[in-house]
C-alpha positions, 0 to 999 in steps of 0.5 A: 579379693584378699591379696594373701588369699590370692597369693596362696592360689595356683596360677590357674585358680588365681586367674579363675577368681580374677575372671569371676571378679571381673565378670561381676564388676562388668555385670554391675556396670551394666545395671543402669542400662539394663533398668532402662532397657527393661523400662522400654528404652532401646538405644541408650547412649553414654556420654563423657568428655576428655580434656577440660583441664589441659592448658592446650588443645581441644575438648573432646566428647564421645557418645556411645551406644552399646548392644544390650547385655554386652560385657567388654573385659576391663571396660572402665573409666579411661583414667584407670586404664593404661594407654595400651589397654585404652587403645585396645579397648578403643578398637573393641568399642569401635568394632562392637558398638551400635553407634559412636559419635565424637564431638571436638571443640577447638581451643579458640572456641573454648576461649570464646565461650569458656571451657564448661560451655565448650564441653557441653557443646562437644557433648551435644555434637557427639550425640548429634553425630551418632548414626543411630538416634538414642532414646536416652542419655546417660552422662558422666557428671551433670545433665547436658543443657540444650539436650532435648532427649531424656537424660540422667547425669551420674557422678562418677558415671565413667566408673559405674556405667558401661556405656559411659565408660566406653564413651570416656575411652573413645574421648580420651584416645581421640584427644590423646591422638590429637595431642600426639600429632600436635607434638610433632608440630610443637615438640618443645612443649612435650604434648605427647607426654602430658597431653596439654595438662599443666605438668611441670614440664609443660609450665617450664616450656610455657615459661621458656617459649610462651604459648603456641597457637593451640594454647588456651589463652583464656586460662590464666596460667597460659595468659600469664606467660603470653605477657610475662611481667618483670616480676614473673621474669625475676621470680623465674630466675630466683 
């Protein structure tokens, strides 16, 4: 929608056009699932993760099976949504999905097997926890090793496919809530604000306090501040 054209409309006209654009976007997001439904598949699950990059906390994956033809307004890649909208969509997805599964892999397992393998483990766990067995998996990014179900990895799938977008929201909100709870135990790190990502605030806290028990010690930046050298200390002062 052209912004100048939108400004020239009355509020009612603008709302109608925006709603029409949103409906069209949602229809496009459902095209991949619809192709599978038409091919005979019944329960198509979208899978996505949250928390591969942070320096602390778990990695969380979700698997979501949506009813055929459902259109949830503003459903999108969780990273493109405000926290308030994510929370609202989380409740809608939980209330309307055929099934939702969540897999959580802790920081200590991440340190043992690495973040990539931990992510795949969380995804397999999320699929296993679905109350309805899926007959096809659509996953954001690459295929899931060790998953024996038919599957397809889709780059940018959380912005292109409804069930993957739904999974991205479930995973993100679940993990954010975990980090907000963790902030109550370790308020000095600011987990409620940055969710464990490597922001300046977080790195400054690591420098000042060292890692807490929920930091990922296999991540180089965390390890650096678990055993600071004299050069690190001098650099920080300068």
